[in-house]
C-alpha positions as CSV (number, residue, x, y, z in Angstrom):
1,X,-11.0,-11.3,9.9
2,X,-9.2,-13.1,12.8
3,X,-6.1,-11.5,14.3
4,X,-3.0,-13.4,13.3
5,X,-0.9,-14.6,16.2
6,X,2.1,-12.6,15.2
7,X,0.1,-9.4,15.3
8,X,-1.9,-10.0,18.5
9,X,0.5,-8.1,20.7
10,X,0.2,-5.0,18.5
11,X,-3.6,-4.6,19.2
12,X,-4.6,-2.6,22.3
13,X,-5.5,-4.7,25.4
14,X,-9.2,-3.6,25.1
15,X,-9.5,-4.5,21.4
16,X,-12.4,-6.9,22.0
17,X,-14.4,-4.1,23.8
18,X,-13.6,-1.5,21.0
19,X,-14.6,-4.0,18.3
20,X,-17.9,-4.9,20.1
21,X,-18.7,-1.2,20.7
22,X,-18.1,-0.3,17.0
23,X,-20.0,-3.2,15.6
24,X,-23.0,-3.5,18.0
25,X,-23.5,-0.1,19.6
26,X,-22.3,2.6,17.2
27,X,-23.2,0.7,14.0
28,X,-26.4,-0.8,15.4
29,X,-25.4,-4.3,14.2
30,X,-25.3,-3.2,10.5
31,X,-22.5,-2.5,8.0
32,X,-21.7,1.2,8.3
33,X,-21.1,1.5,4.5
34,X,-23.8,-0.6,2.9
35,X,-26.3,-1.2,5.7
36,X,-26.2,-5.0,5.5
37,X,-27.6,-6.5,8.7
38,X,-25.4,-8.8,10.8
39,X,-26.2,-12.5,10.6
40,X,-28.7,-11.9,7.7
41,X,-28.3,-12.6,4.0
42,X,-26.3,-9.9,2.3
43,X,-28.6,-7.9,0.0
44,X,-26.1,-8.2,-2.9
45,X,-24.2,-11.5,-2.4
46,X,-26.8,-13.4,-0.5
47,X,-24.2,-14.8,1.9
48,X,-24.6,-14.6,5.7
49,X,-23.2,-11.3,6.9
50,X,-20.6,-11.3,9.7
51,X,-19.6,-7.8,10.8
52,X,-15.9,-7.1,11.2
53,X,-14.1,-4.2,12.7
54,X,-12.0,-2.6,10.0
55,X,-9.1,-0.1,10.2
56,X,-10.1,2.6,7.7
57,X,-7.4,5.3,7.4
58,X,-4.4,3.8,9.1
59,X,-4.2,0.0,8.8
60,X,-1.7,-0.6,11.6
61,X,-3.2,-2.6,14.5
62,X,-2.0,0.1,16.9
63,X,-4.2,2.7,15.2
64,X,-7.3,1.6,17.1
65,X,-8.9,5.0,17.7
66,X,-12.7,4.8,17.3
67,X,-12.5,7.3,14.5
68,X,-10.2,4.9,12.6
69,X,-12.6,1.9,13.0
70,X,-15.7,1.0,11.1
71,X,-18.1,-2.0,11.3
72,X,-18.1,-3.5,7.9
73,X,-19.6,-6.6,6.2
74,X,-17.2,-9.0,4.5
75,X,-17.9,-7.5,1.1
76,X,-17.2,-3.9,2.1
77,X,-14.2,-4.9,4.2
78,X,-12.7,-6.9,1.3
79,X,-13.3,-4.1,-1.2
80,X,-11.7,-1.6,1.2
81,X,-8.6,-3.8,1.8
82,X,-8.2,-5.0,-1.8
83,X,-5.8,-2.3,-3.0
84,X,-3.5,-2.8,0.1
85,X,-3.6,-6.6,-0.4
86,X,-2.6,-6.2,-4.1
87,X,0.3,-3.9,-3.1
88,X,1.4,-6.4,-0.5
89,X,1.4,-9.2,-3.1
90,X,3.4,-7.1,-5.5
91,X,5.9,-6.3,-2.7
92,X,6.3,-10.0,-1.7
93,X,6.8,-11.0,-5.4
94,X,9.4,-8.3,-5.9
95,X,11.2,-9.3,-2.7
96,X,11.2,-13.0,-3.7
97,X,12.6,-12.1,-7.2
98,X,15.3,-9.9,-5.6
99,X,16.3,-12.7,-3.3
100,X,16.4,-15.2,-6.1
101,X,18.6,-12.9,-8.1
102,X,20.9,-12.5,-5.1
103,X,21.1,-16.2,-4.7
104,X,21.8,-16.7,-8.4
105,X,24.6,-14.2,-8.3
106,X,26.1,-15.8,-5.2
107,X,26.1,-19.2,-6.8
108,X,27.5,-18.0,-10.1
109,X,30.1,-15.7,-8.5
110,X,31.4,-18.7,-6.4
111,X,31.9,-20.8,-9.6
112,X,34.3,-18.3,-11.1
């Protein structure tokens, strides 16, 4: 997954080196969870595998210790991140609803 521009400064300066080390040296060019080989068809999905470097325990970009990183295929990375993404969607929806309610109250309070 590419690093979003707004988060780029939060990653360590040597992020590219850490990511390469985890994916190609430590993991041996394979997903550390399911063993799918980089640039080969995935054994389950059949899609071409592209290894990514995932934050496992602490999802903050600053938490880039090698013990917190794993080389994962897209399938494993998406499955790992799914609960966090669901929670982020819920939080965004709740914030939007709260802001709409505040706006509604502001409009209707000014009518009185």
